[in-house]
N, C-alpha and C positions, 0 to 999 in steps of 0.2 A: 340562735345568737350569732352575730357577726364575728368573723375571724379577724385576727390582727392582719393589717395590710390589705384586707379584701377590697375596701372602698377605693383605695389608691390604685390598686391593680386594675379595677374596672375603669378608673380614669385613664390609665396608661393605655388600656385596650382601646378606649373610645378615641384618644388622641391619635393612636397609631392608625386606626381605621380612617379617621378624618384626613390624615396625612396622605395615606395611599389614594384616597379619592381625589385630593388636590393634585397629586402627582399624576394620576390618570388623566385629569383634565388637561394638565400641562402637555402630556404626550399627544392627546387628541388635538389640542389646539395647534401644537407644533406641526402635526401632519396635515392640518386642514388645507394649507396652500398647495400641497402636492396633489390632494385630491381634486382641487379646483383647476389644476393645470389643463385638463382636457376641455374646459369651457372656453379656452383662448380669450380670456379677459384682456382688455387693454393693458399695456405695459404699466401705465401709471397706477391703475387700480391694483394690479398684481403686487406692485411695490408696496402700496398701503396695506394690502392684505398680509403680506410677508411681515412687514414691521409691526403691525397690530397683533398678529398671531405670536410673533417672537416675544414681544413685550408681555403679553398675557401669559404665555408659557413660562417665562421667567418669574413673574410674580407668583404664579401658583406653585412652581418649584420651590421658591423660597419659603412660601407658606408651609408647603409639605415638609421641608427640611426642618423648620422651626418646630413643627408639631411632633416630629420624630425625636427631636432633642428633648422637648418637654415630656414625651412619653418615656424616654430613657431616664429623666429625673424622676418621674413618678415611680418607675420600676425600683429606682434606687431608694426612694422613700418607703416602698412597700417592704423591701429587704430589710430596711432599718426597723421598721415596726414589727416584723416577724422576728427578728433578732431579739428585740426587747421582750417580746412575748415569751420566747424561750427562756430568757433569764428570770422571768416572773413565775415560771411554772412551779418552783419550790414553795412559793407563797400559797398557791392554790392548794397544794398538798397539806399546807398547814391551816387550811380553813378560811383563807382570804377569798372574798368575792371579787372577781375581776371581770369587766365588761370592756369590749373593744368597739371602736368606731361608734361611740354614743352620739347619736344625732342631736344637735343643739339647734337653737333658733338661727344661729349663723355658724355654718360649718359643722364640724364634729370634733369630739375629743378622742384622741388616739386610744387612751386607756383610762378607765376609772377603777380605782381599787378601794375596797373597804376591808380593814383588818378585823380580826374577830372581836377586838375591843371597840369597834365602832369608828375608829380613826380612818379618815377618807383622804385619797390623794387622786390627783388627775395628772397623767403623764403626757406631755407633748413631745414627740420624738422628732429629732432633727437630724438629717443625714448630710448637712453642709460639711465641706472640707475646709482646710486652712486652720487658722489659729483664731480662737474665740477669746475676746477680751471685753471688759466692761469700761466704758469711757467716762463713767460717773453718771450717766443718764440712760444710756441704752447699751445693748450688747451689739458688737460689730465683729467683722470677720477680717483677718489679715492674710493676705496671699503674697508672700515675699515682702516687698516694701509698700505694697498697695493695700489701702484700707477700704473695705466695702460695707455698706449697709445691707441689711437682709433685703430680698427681693420686694419690690414695690415699696421700699422704705418701711417695711412692717416692723413694729416694736414687738418682738416676740415675748418679752417680759409682760407687757400689757395684754397681749393676746391670751397667754395661758392663765392669767389672773382672771380674764374675763370668762374663760372656760370654767374656772373654779367657782366663780360666782353663780354662773348658770347651773351647774351641777349641784350646788348647794341648794338652790331653789327647787330644781327637778327632783332630787333625792330626798329632800326634806331632812337635811342634816345640819348640824350647827356650823361646820366648817369643812372646807375642802383645801388640802395643801397643794398648791401648784408646783409641778416639777418639770423642768426642761431637761431632756436627756439627749446629749449629742453623741451619736454613734461613730463619728469620724473626726470631728474637729478637735484639735489639740487645745487644752485649756491653758490660756496664757495669763498667769498671775491671777487665777481665780481659785479662791479658797472654797472647796467644795463642801466644807463642813459649816459654812455660814450662808445665810440668805443673801440674795441680791434683790432689793426691793420686794422682800416677802416671798421670793420665789427660789426654790432649790435648783441650782444649775449644776448638772452632774455629767459625767461620762458613763459609759456602760460598765466600766470596771468598778465603779463606786456605787452604782445604782442600788443594788440590793442592800448594801451596807447602810446607805443613808436612809432608805425607806425603813428598814428594821430598826434603825437608831431613833428615827422620828416617831415610830409607833409607840 
């Protein structure tokens, strides 16, 4: 059975490996003109070679830096998922069935829980920072005075509800309650005791309390 955070740690490793490959290509490309110096190529050609190699090296360096950033973000997500798994351990001791990284048709579910009484939950763990608020339609993040959508304009409420529907069919159960758990974001005017568009939006401090109350 997959462990919490395992998939995203593998993703982080892959991104980091790809980043180092691109940085390596940048270094080799940057050194290419030096290697060609003994050939005594015409000055004009050497200028073109230097410019071409420099531009290519910069492109690959930037791609490598971006992938390293994405790897760091993936590591951050893995730490968040592992932290939530630690919070859920008492439930396992009480007879709850918990699965991590459940593969779905599109993506995967961070955690699927089934209580001894049959009630089911799916938890989508988010490690975003800043202040989380609901604008009446979607969840957004605030950093200082700036307001941001989630990456790629993702509607995280809709996404976790989709996971709940997929798990309902996969597990052959009557209902799966979707939960969004934020490990770092501050809740801005969000009542964690009530649903937002059918989704429980909670922080780690209230996760167990909310789950056990819904059970």
